[in-house]
N, C-alpha and C positions, 0 to 999 in steps of 0.2 A: 152097594157102593164100595170100591176099594179103599177109600179113606174115611169110612165112617168112624165117628167117635163111639168108643166103648162106653165111657162113663166120665162123668165131670168131677173134677177134683179142686180143691183149694190149695194154693201155694203162697209163698211170701208175698207175691205180687198181686194175688186175687185168683181168678179162675184159671184152671188148667184142664187139659183134656187128655185122655188116655186112648192111644191109638195102636192098632196092630202093626201098622206100617207107615212110615214117613219117607219122603223123597227130598233130595236137595240138601242134604245134611251130611256132615262128617262127624266122625266120632272121636271123642277125647280119651283119656286115660282112665282105666278103672279105679274105682276108689270106694272105701266103706263110708257110708254116710248115714247118721242117725236123723231119722225122720219121725214124724208124729206117730207113724204106723210101725215103727220099729227100724231095726237095722237092715239096710239094703246094700247090696254092692251095684253101683251105677256108673254110667260113663256120661259125661255132659255131651249134648249134641249141638253142633254149630251149623248155622247157615252157610250154605256154599257161595252165597251171593255177598254177603256183608261179613262173614266170619264172626258174627256175634252168637252168643250162647242163646238158644231158643227153648232149651229144655234138656231133658236126660232120658236115658235108656236104662231100664232095670235089667241089670244082668242076672242078679239073684236076690232073692227075698229070704231072710233068716227066720221070719215067722211063717208058720204053717199056713195061717189065714191069708197071707199076703202073696203066695206062691203064684196066683193068677196073673201077677204082674210081670212075672219074668219073660223077657224078650220083647216086652211093650215099651212104647215111647210115650213120654209126657211133653206135651207142647204148653208153654205158658202163654195165655192169651195176651198178656200185656207184652211180651217179648215179640210176638208176632204182629199183633195189630197195633201196638203203642197205648199209651196211657188213656187216650180218649176214645179208642176203638177204630180210629182211622188207620188205613194201611201206612206204613212207611213207605216213602219212595224208594225204589231199587236204584242201585247205582247207574243203570242204563238211563233211567228217567232223569237222574241229576245231570248227566252228560248231554243227552239228546232233548232234554225238556225245553218248555218255552222260555222265552227271553225273560228278563226281569220286567220289561215293559208291559208284557201280557199278564203279569201278575198284580198289576196296579188297579 
């Protein structure tokens, strides 16, 4: 599968997953970030639908043992699925969704 997860990680908000490729994201600015596994050059990745940060891309790993992460993407489960594991509604659902009476 094109979007199969390579490995499971843990981040500030809980589980995160490493991917070779992601879609529907835009990239932020490069920055040096100290992580548990050492210094990395990363860019935050933003959802094109809601513009929120959903993870980051590893541009460079400064530790030899971390080089396998270069060019790969981390998606944080919390930021993609929400704190309880349910999907956030998309902006289209908010506009075209059911009426308030239907939610009662």
